[in-house]
Every structure is written in C-alpha cells, then in structure tokens.
Backbone as XML, in Angstrom:
<?xml version="1.0"?>
<chain id="A" units="angstrom">
  <residue number="1" name="MET">
    <atom name="N" x="37.275" y="-67.650" z="210.566"/>
    <atom name="CA" x="37.520" y="-66.657" z="211.571"/>
    <atom name="C" x="38.232" y="-67.332" z="212.740"/>
  </residue>
  <residue number="2" name="ARG">
    <atom name="N" x="39.233" y="-66.666" z="213.257"/>
    <atom name="CA" x="39.993" y="-67.199" z="214.373"/>
    <atom name="C" x="39.674" y="-66.414" z="215.634"/>
  </residue>
  <residue number="3" name="VAL">
    <atom name="N" x="39.347" y="-67.121" z="216.691"/>
    <atom name="CA" x="39.039" y="-66.485" z="217.971"/>
    <atom name="C" x="40.158" y="-66.811" z="218.941"/>
  </residue>
  <residue number="4" name="SER">
    <atom name="N" x="40.671" y="-65.803" z="219.593"/>
    <atom name="CA" x="41.729" y="-65.989" z="220.569"/>
    <atom name="C" x="41.193" y="-65.710" z="221.961"/>
  </residue>
  <residue number="5" name="LEU">
    <atom name="N" x="41.381" y="-66.643" z="222.853"/>
    <atom name="CA" x="40.956" y="-66.469" z="224.233"/>
    <atom name="C" x="42.183" y="-66.364" z="225.119"/>
  </residue>
  <residue number="6" name="ALA">
    <atom name="N" x="42.152" y="-65.436" z="226.034"/>
    <atom name="CA" x="43.265" y="-65.264" z="226.965"/>
    <atom name="C" x="42.929" y="-65.961" z="228.277"/>
  </residue>
  <residue number="7" name="PHE">
    <atom name="N" x="43.728" y="-66.945" z="228.622"/>
    <atom name="CA" x="43.557" y="-67.649" z="229.884"/>
    <atom name="C" x="44.716" y="-67.293" z="230.783"/>
  </residue>
  <residue number="8" name="GLY">
    <atom name="N" x="44.503" y="-67.395" z="232.069"/>
    <atom name="CA" x="45.555" y="-67.092" z="233.022"/>
    <atom name="C" x="46.648" y="-68.135" z="232.982"/>
  </residue>
  <residue number="9" name="ALA">
    <atom name="N" x="47.572" y="-68.017" z="233.918"/>
    <atom name="CA" x="48.712" y="-68.918" z="233.983"/>
    <atom name="C" x="48.287" y="-70.369" z="234.181"/>
  </residue>
  <residue number="10" name="ASP">
    <atom name="N" x="47.065" y="-70.568" z="234.691"/>
    <atom name="CA" x="46.587" y="-71.931" z="234.929"/>
    <atom name="C" x="45.926" y="-72.544" z="233.701"/>
  </residue>
  <residue number="11" name="GLY">
    <atom name="N" x="45.961" y="-71.836" z="232.573"/>
    <atom name="CA" x="45.371" y="-72.364" z="231.347"/>
    <atom name="C" x="43.862" y="-72.381" z="231.344"/>
  </residue>
  <residue number="12" name="GLY">
    <atom name="N" x="43.235" y="-71.613" z="232.221"/>
    <atom name="CA" x="41.783" y="-71.544" z="232.257"/>
    <atom name="C" x="41.134" y="-72.535" z="233.192"/>
  </residue>
  <residue number="13" name="ARG">
    <atom name="N" x="41.939" y="-73.301" z="233.932"/>
    <atom name="CA" x="41.365" y="-74.303" z="234.831"/>
    <atom name="C" x="40.512" y="-73.680" z="235.922"/>
  </residue>
  <residue number="14" name="ALA">
    <atom name="N" x="40.872" y="-72.496" z="236.402"/>
    <atom name="CA" x="40.077" y="-71.853" z="237.454"/>
    <atom name="C" x="38.677" y="-71.541" z="236.943"/>
  </residue>
  <residue number="15" name="LEU">
    <atom name="N" x="38.572" y="-71.077" z="235.695"/>
    <atom name="CA" x="37.249" y="-70.799" z="235.122"/>
    <atom name="C" x="36.436" y="-72.071" z="234.978"/>
  </residue>
  <residue number="16" name="ALA">
    <atom name="N" x="37.097" y="-73.154" z="234.594"/>
    <atom name="CA" x="36.390" y="-74.418" z="234.417"/>
    <atom name="C" x="35.859" y="-74.952" z="235.737"/>
  </residue>
  <residue number="17" name="LYS">
    <atom name="N" x="36.525" y="-74.629" z="236.849"/>
    <atom name="CA" x="36.111" y="-75.114" z="238.160"/>
    <atom name="C" x="35.058" y="-74.228" z="238.802"/>
  </residue>
  <residue number="18" name="THR">
    <atom name="N" x="34.780" y="-73.083" z="238.214"/>
    <atom name="CA" x="33.801" y="-72.158" z="238.781"/>
    <atom name="C" x="32.409" y="-72.762" z="238.710"/>
  </residue>
  <residue number="19" name="ASP">
    <atom name="N" x="31.670" y="-72.673" z="239.801"/>
    <atom name="CA" x="30.280" y="-73.130" z="239.826"/>
    <atom name="C" x="29.413" y="-71.977" z="239.301"/>
  </residue>
  <residue number="20" name="TRP">
    <atom name="N" x="29.229" y="-71.944" z="237.995"/>
    <atom name="CA" x="28.546" y="-70.823" z="237.347"/>
    <atom name="C" x="27.105" y="-70.687" z="237.771"/>
  </residue>
  <residue number="21" name="ARG">
    <atom name="N" x="26.449" y="-71.788" z="238.090"/>
    <atom name="CA" x="25.057" y="-71.688" z="238.547"/>
    <atom name="C" x="24.977" y="-70.932" z="239.866"/>
  </residue>
  <residue number="22" name="SER">
    <atom name="N" x="25.926" y="-71.180" z="240.761"/>
    <atom name="CA" x="25.946" y="-70.457" z="242.037"/>
    <atom name="C" x="26.316" y="-68.992" z="241.847"/>
  </residue>
  <residue number="23" name="VAL">
    <atom name="N" x="27.241" y="-68.725" z="240.926"/>
    <atom name="CA" x="27.634" y="-67.341" z="240.637"/>
    <atom name="C" x="26.412" y="-66.562" z="240.151"/>
  </residue>
  <residue number="24" name="VAL">
    <atom name="N" x="25.718" y="-67.108" z="239.170"/>
    <atom name="CA" x="24.539" y="-66.439" z="238.628"/>
    <atom name="C" x="23.475" y="-66.272" z="239.702"/>
  </residue>
  <residue number="25" name="GLY">
    <atom name="N" x="23.223" y="-67.324" z="240.455"/>
    <atom name="CA" x="22.206" y="-67.261" z="241.502"/>
    <atom name="C" x="22.496" y="-66.198" z="242.544"/>
  </residue>
  <residue number="26" name="SER">
    <atom name="N" x="23.740" y="-66.122" z="242.983"/>
    <atom name="CA" x="24.121" y="-65.106" z="243.969"/>
    <atom name="C" x="23.939" y="-63.704" z="243.414"/>
  </residue>
  <residue number="27" name="ASN">
    <atom name="N" x="24.337" y="-63.514" z="242.166"/>
    <atom name="CA" x="24.220" y="-62.189" z="241.545"/>
    <atom name="C" x="22.767" y="-61.785" z="241.343"/>
  </residue>
  <residue number="28" name="VAL">
    <atom name="N" x="21.925" y="-62.728" z="240.941"/>
    <atom name="CA" x="20.496" y="-62.433" z="240.766"/>
    <atom name="C" x="19.882" y="-62.078" z="242.118"/>
  </residue>
  <residue number="29" name="ARG">
    <atom name="N" x="20.141" y="-62.886" z="243.141"/>
    <atom name="CA" x="19.571" y="-62.634" z="244.468"/>
    <atom name="C" x="20.045" y="-61.293" z="245.025"/>
  </residue>
  <residue number="30" name="GLU">
    <atom name="N" x="21.336" y="-61.026" z="244.899"/>
    <atom name="CA" x="21.865" y="-59.771" z="245.441"/>
    <atom name="C" x="21.217" y="-58.558" z="244.765"/>
  </residue>
  <residue number="31" name="ARG">
    <atom name="N" x="21.120" y="-58.588" z="243.446"/>
    <atom name="CA" x="20.530" y="-57.449" z="242.730"/>
    <atom name="C" x="19.035" y="-57.325" z="243.052"/>
  </residue>
  <residue number="32" name="ARG">
    <atom name="N" x="18.335" y="-58.445" z="243.131"/>
    <atom name="CA" x="16.905" y="-58.418" z="243.474"/>
    <atom name="C" x="16.707" y="-57.771" z="244.837"/>
  </residue>
  <residue number="33" name="ASN">
    <atom name="N" x="17.546" y="-58.162" z="245.796"/>
    <atom name="CA" x="17.446" y="-57.578" z="247.133"/>
    <atom name="C" x="17.786" y="-56.091" z="247.129"/>
  </residue>
  <residue number="34" name="GLN">
    <atom name="N" x="18.775" y="-55.688" z="246.334"/>
    <atom name="CA" x="19.120" y="-54.268" z="246.223"/>
    <atom name="C" x="17.933" y="-53.449" z="245.730"/>
  </residue>
  <residue number="35" name="LEU">
    <atom name="N" x="17.157" y="-54.051" z="244.844"/>
    <atom name="CA" x="15.990" y="-53.367" z="244.283"/>
    <atom name="C" x="14.757" y="-53.476" z="245.184"/>
  </residue>
  <residue number="36" name="GLY">
    <atom name="N" x="14.850" y="-54.243" z="246.243"/>
    <atom name="CA" x="13.715" y="-54.424" z="247.144"/>
    <atom name="C" x="12.593" y="-55.246" z="246.533"/>
  </residue>
  <residue number="37" name="MET">
    <atom name="N" x="12.933" y="-56.142" z="245.621"/>
    <atom name="CA" x="11.932" y="-56.985" z="244.964"/>
    <atom name="C" x="11.816" y="-58.327" z="245.667"/>
  </residue>
  <residue number="38" name="THR">
    <atom name="N" x="10.619" y="-58.882" z="245.648"/>
    <atom name="CA" x="10.426" y="-60.246" z="246.116"/>
    <atom name="C" x="10.697" y="-61.192" z="244.950"/>
  </residue>
  <residue number="39" name="GLN">
    <atom name="N" x="10.857" y="-62.468" z="245.267"/>
    <atom name="CA" x="10.997" y="-63.458" z="244.198"/>
    <atom name="C" x="9.761" y="-63.462" z="243.312"/>
  </residue>
  <residue number="40" name="ASN">
    <atom name="N" x="8.592" y="-63.319" z="243.913"/>
    <atom name="CA" x="7.355" y="-63.299" z="243.129"/>
    <atom name="C" x="7.350" y="-62.142" z="242.139"/>
  </residue>
  <residue number="41" name="GLN">
    <atom name="N" x="7.778" y="-60.964" z="242.594"/>
    <atom name="CA" x="7.788" y="-59.790" z="241.716"/>
    <atom name="C" x="8.767" y="-59.979" z="240.559"/>
  </residue>
  <residue number="42" name="LEU">
    <atom name="N" x="9.979" y="-60.442" z="240.866"/>
    <atom name="CA" x="10.977" y="-60.642" z="239.808"/>
    <atom name="C" x="10.528" y="-61.720" z="238.842"/>
  </residue>
  <residue number="43" name="ALA">
    <atom name="N" x="10.031" y="-62.823" z="239.376"/>
    <atom name="CA" x="9.588" y="-63.925" z="238.518"/>
    <atom name="C" x="8.487" y="-63.466" z="237.564"/>
  </residue>
  <residue number="44" name="ALA">
    <atom name="N" x="7.507" y="-62.740" z="238.090"/>
    <atom name="CA" x="6.403" y="-62.263" z="237.250"/>
    <atom name="C" x="6.909" y="-61.292" z="236.192"/>
  </residue>
  <residue number="45" name="SER">
    <atom name="N" x="7.795" y="-60.395" z="236.566"/>
    <atom name="CA" x="8.320" y="-59.400" z="235.623"/>
    <atom name="C" x="9.148" y="-60.043" z="234.514"/>
  </residue>
  <residue number="46" name="ALA">
    <atom name="N" x="9.816" y="-61.153" z="234.849"/>
    <atom name="CA" x="10.670" y="-61.830" z="233.868"/>
    <atom name="C" x="9.937" y="-62.957" z="233.135"/>
  </residue>
  <residue number="47" name="GLY">
    <atom name="N" x="8.677" y="-63.193" z="233.503"/>
    <atom name="CA" x="7.912" y="-64.255" z="232.855"/>
    <atom name="C" x="8.355" y="-65.652" z="233.268"/>
  </residue>
  <residue number="48" name="LEU">
    <atom name="N" x="8.776" y="-65.782" z="234.537"/>
    <atom name="CA" x="9.241" y="-67.068" z="235.058"/>
    <atom name="C" x="8.365" y="-67.502" z="236.219"/>
  </residue>
  <residue number="49" name="GLY">
    <atom name="N" x="8.424" y="-68.767" z="236.555"/>
    <atom name="CA" x="7.757" y="-69.255" z="237.756"/>
    <atom name="C" x="8.601" y="-68.935" z="238.978"/>
  </residue>
  <residue number="50" name="ARG">
    <atom name="N" x="7.947" y="-68.709" z="240.120"/>
    <atom name="CA" x="8.695" y="-68.367" z="241.328"/>
    <atom name="C" x="9.597" y="-69.507" z="241.776"/>
  </residue>
  <residue number="51" name="THR">
    <atom name="N" x="9.146" y="-70.733" z="241.657"/>
    <atom name="CA" x="9.987" y="-71.852" z="242.088"/>
    <atom name="C" x="11.197" y="-72.013" z="241.171"/>
  </residue>
  <residue number="52" name="TYR">
    <atom name="N" x="11.006" y="-71.725" z="239.873"/>
    <atom name="CA" x="12.136" y="-71.783" z="238.938"/>
    <atom name="C" x="13.159" y="-70.712" z="239.304"/>
  </residue>
  <residue number="53" name="LEU">
    <atom name="N" x="12.689" y="-69.491" z="239.586"/>
    <atom name="CA" x="13.586" y="-68.414" z="239.990"/>
    <atom name="C" x="14.300" y="-68.781" z="241.287"/>
  </residue>
  <residue number="54" name="GLY">
    <atom name="N" x="13.573" y="-69.362" z="242.236"/>
    <atom name="CA" x="14.195" y="-69.792" z="243.487"/>
    <atom name="C" x="15.313" y="-70.797" z="243.239"/>
  </residue>
  <residue number="55" name="GLY">
    <atom name="N" x="15.092" y="-71.702" z="242.289"/>
    <atom name="CA" x="16.124" y="-72.678" z="241.928"/>
    <atom name="C" x="17.341" y="-72.016" z="241.307"/>
  </residue>
  <residue number="56" name="ILE">
    <atom name="N" x="17.111" y="-70.979" z="240.497"/>
    <atom name="CA" x="18.230" y="-70.225" z="239.915"/>
    <atom name="C" x="19.028" y="-69.574" z="241.032"/>
  </residue>
  <residue number="57" name="GLU">
    <atom name="N" x="18.343" y="-68.906" z="241.955"/>
    <atom name="CA" x="19.026" y="-68.204" z="243.042"/>
    <atom name="C" x="19.797" y="-69.156" z="243.960"/>
  </residue>
  <residue number="58" name="LYS">
    <atom name="N" x="19.326" y="-70.382" z="244.095"/>
    <atom name="CA" x="20.014" y="-71.373" z="244.926"/>
    <atom name="C" x="21.136" y="-72.079" z="244.173"/>
  </residue>
  <residue number="59" name="GLY">
    <atom name="N" x="21.287" y="-71.777" z="242.884"/>
    <atom name="CA" x="22.314" y="-72.437" z="242.089"/>
    <atom name="C" x="21.951" y="-73.856" z="241.698"/>
  </residue>
  <residue number="60" name="GLN">
    <atom name="N" x="20.655" y="-74.166" z="241.717"/>
    <atom name="CA" x="20.183" y="-75.512" z="241.397"/>
    <atom name="C" x="19.676" y="-75.643" z="239.970"/>
  </residue>
  <residue number="61" name="ARG">
    <atom name="N" x="19.477" y="-74.513" z="239.297"/>
    <atom name="CA" x="18.960" y="-74.542" z="237.927"/>
    <atom name="C" x="20.017" y="-74.003" z="236.980"/>
  </residue>
  <residue number="62" name="ASN">
    <atom name="N" x="19.908" y="-74.386" z="235.720"/>
    <atom name="CA" x="20.853" y="-73.970" z="234.694"/>
    <atom name="C" x="20.067" y="-73.158" z="233.655"/>
  </residue>
  <residue number="63" name="PRO">
    <atom name="N" x="19.859" y="-71.854" z="233.929"/>
    <atom name="CA" x="19.004" y="-71.059" z="233.045"/>
    <atom name="C" x="19.614" y="-70.861" z="231.660"/>
  </residue>
  <residue number="64" name="SER">
    <atom name="N" x="18.747" y="-70.782" z="230.668"/>
    <atom name="CA" x="19.203" y="-70.541" z="229.295"/>
    <atom name="C" x="19.682" y="-69.105" z="229.150"/>
  </residue>
  <residue number="65" name="LEU">
    <atom name="N" x="20.337" y="-68.845" z="228.062"/>
    <atom name="CA" x="20.810" y="-67.497" z="227.757"/>
    <atom name="C" x="19.634" y="-66.529" z="227.668"/>
  </residue>
  <residue number="66" name="LEU">
    <atom name="N" x="18.530" y="-66.967" z="227.103"/>
    <atom name="CA" x="17.355" y="-66.107" z="226.984"/>
    <atom name="C" x="16.770" y="-65.761" z="228.353"/>
  </residue>
  <residue number="67" name="VAL">
    <atom name="N" x="16.752" y="-66.722" z="229.259"/>
    <atom name="CA" x="16.263" y="-66.455" z="230.613"/>
    <atom name="C" x="17.202" y="-65.480" z="231.309"/>
  </residue>
  <residue number="68" name="LEU">
    <atom name="N" x="18.510" y="-65.685" z="231.168"/>
    <atom name="CA" x="19.476" y="-64.766" z="231.775"/>
    <atom name="C" x="19.307" y="-63.352" z="231.225"/>
  </residue>
  <residue number="69" name="ALA">
    <atom name="N" x="19.060" y="-63.238" z="229.928"/>
    <atom name="CA" x="18.868" y="-61.921" z="229.313"/>
    <atom name="C" x="17.615" y="-61.243" z="229.863"/>
  </residue>
  <residue number="70" name="ARG">
    <atom name="N" x="16.530" y="-62.005" z="230.044"/>
    <atom name="CA" x="15.308" y="-61.423" z="230.616"/>
    <atom name="C" x="15.536" y="-60.970" z="232.047"/>
  </residue>
  <residue number="71" name="LEU">
    <atom name="N" x="16.244" y="-61.785" z="232.829"/>
    <atom name="CA" x="16.533" y="-61.400" z="234.209"/>
    <atom name="C" x="17.388" y="-60.141" z="234.261"/>
  </residue>
  <residue number="72" name="ALA">
    <atom name="N" x="18.409" y="-60.093" z="233.420"/>
    <atom name="CA" x="19.283" y="-58.916" z="233.390"/>
    <atom name="C" x="18.486" y="-57.667" z="233.049"/>
  </residue>
  <residue number="73" name="GLU">
    <atom name="N" x="17.600" y="-57.775" z="232.085"/>
    <atom name="CA" x="16.791" y="-56.621" z="231.686"/>
    <atom name="C" x="15.911" y="-56.141" z="232.839"/>
  </residue>
  <residue number="74" name="VAL">
    <atom name="N" x="15.213" y="-57.060" z="233.481"/>
    <atom name="CA" x="14.321" y="-56.688" z="234.584"/>
    <atom name="C" x="15.122" y="-56.132" z="235.763"/>
  </residue>
  <residue number="75" name="LEU">
    <atom name="N" x="16.302" y="-56.689" z="236.004"/>
    <atom name="CA" x="17.132" y="-56.242" z="237.122"/>
    <atom name="C" x="17.911" y="-54.966" z="236.801"/>
  </residue>
  <residue number="76" name="GLY">
    <atom name="N" x="17.881" y="-54.551" z="235.548"/>
    <atom name="CA" x="18.559" y="-53.320" z="235.163"/>
    <atom name="C" x="20.069" y="-53.421" z="235.157"/>
  </residue>
  <residue number="77" name="VAL">
    <atom name="N" x="20.577" y="-54.608" z="234.797"/>
    <atom name="CA" x="22.025" y="-54.804" z="234.715"/>
    <atom name="C" x="22.375" y="-55.351" z="233.334"/>
  </residue>
  <residue number="78" name="ASP">
    <atom name="N" x="23.634" y="-55.269" z="232.989"/>
    <atom name="CA" x="24.108" y="-55.883" z="231.754"/>
    <atom name="C" x="24.257" y="-57.380" z="231.989"/>
  </residue>
  <residue number="79" name="LEU">
    <atom name="N" x="24.027" y="-58.163" z="230.963"/>
    <atom name="CA" x="24.108" y="-59.619" z="231.087"/>
    <atom name="C" x="25.433" y="-60.083" z="231.703"/>
  </residue>
  <residue number="80" name="PRO">
    <atom name="N" x="26.575" y="-59.532" z="231.304"/>
    <atom name="CA" x="27.835" y="-59.986" z="231.925"/>
    <atom name="C" x="27.889" y="-59.772" z="233.439"/>
  </residue>
  <residue number="81" name="ASP">
    <atom name="N" x="27.124" y="-58.819" z="233.950"/>
    <atom name="CA" x="27.103" y="-58.589" z="235.400"/>
    <atom name="C" x="26.573" y="-59.807" z="236.147"/>
  </residue>
  <residue number="82" name="LEU">
    <atom name="N" x="25.681" y="-60.561" z="235.541"/>
    <atom name="CA" x="25.140" y="-61.754" z="236.190"/>
    <atom name="C" x="26.165" y="-62.889" z="236.213"/>
  </residue>
  <residue number="83" name="LEU">
    <atom name="N" x="27.173" y="-62.791" z="235.352"/>
    <atom name="CA" x="28.177" y="-63.848" z="235.241"/>
    <atom name="C" x="29.484" y="-63.502" z="235.948"/>
  </residue>
  <residue number="84" name="ALA">
    <atom name="N" x="29.533" y="-62.348" z="236.606"/>
    <atom name="CA" x="30.765" y="-61.903" z="237.247"/>
    <atom name="C" x="30.992" y="-62.668" z="238.544"/>
  </residue>
  <residue number="85" name="PRO">
    <atom name="N" x="32.054" y="-63.472" z="238.606"/>
    <atom name="CA" x="32.342" y="-64.205" z="239.844"/>
    <atom name="C" x="32.615" y="-63.255" z="241.004"/>
  </residue>
  <residue number="86" name="VAL">
    <atom name="N" x="32.188" y="-63.663" z="242.161"/>
    <atom name="CA" x="32.432" y="-62.886" z="243.369"/>
    <atom name="C" x="33.893" y="-63.093" z="243.751"/>
  </residue>
  <residue number="87" name="THR">
    <atom name="N" x="34.623" y="-61.973" z="243.897"/>
    <atom name="CA" x="36.046" y="-62.084" z="244.191"/>
    <atom name="C" x="36.382" y="-61.785" z="245.639"/>
  </residue>
  <residue number="88" name="GLY">
    <atom name="N" x="35.436" y="-61.266" z="246.383"/>
    <atom name="CA" x="35.707" y="-60.945" z="247.791"/>
    <atom name="C" x="34.414" y="-60.884" z="248.567"/>
  </residue>
  <residue number="89" name="ALA">
    <atom name="N" x="34.509" y="-60.467" z="249.794"/>
    <atom name="CA" x="33.313" y="-60.338" z="250.633"/>
    <atom name="C" x="32.448" y="-59.204" z="250.127"/>
  </residue>
  <residue number="90" name="ARG">
    <atom name="N" x="31.129" y="-59.407" z="250.197"/>
    <atom name="CA" x="30.203" y="-58.379" z="249.726"/>
    <atom name="C" x="29.580" y="-57.692" z="250.893"/>
  </residue>
</chain>
C-alpha cells in the first residue's frame, strides 16, 4: 500500500518544528476551561492523575494515543481537535 502525504512548499519542515506537546496542552486546557472543569475533575473522568494532566497541559508530558483518545472523549471533541495547531489569537 502506498501512502501519499501532502506537505507545503517547505517540505513539511514547519510541521516538524511544531511543539506538539504544547499544542496538545493548550487545546486540552482551553477545552477544559470552556467546559468549566477543574484539572481534578478532568483527570478523574479520564482516569489520569492530576499532576500528569497538569504536565500535559503545560506541554511537559508526551501522552500516548490512548490517553489522548480518553481526553478527547471526556472533553467531547474529536481526537484531531487536540492536535490542531493554534494559528492565531484565541
């Protein structure tokens, strides 16, 4: 099977330079705040420790795909929404 990926004019270098941990952390924190949840509430609902969740939100942890899927489910978003880079001011 052949997979074709479309990269921009820079050959994908911009994606490689993206700090994905910070992107995910910002998206998790923003959605949690939109829902009016505390870190404790989100962590408990997703089956995570509060300090681990805090590390994710600060961009200090590298969560697995399964952890990201649990967070997305609890936050009521699609998994790709957690990976969407911020393109402007929020």
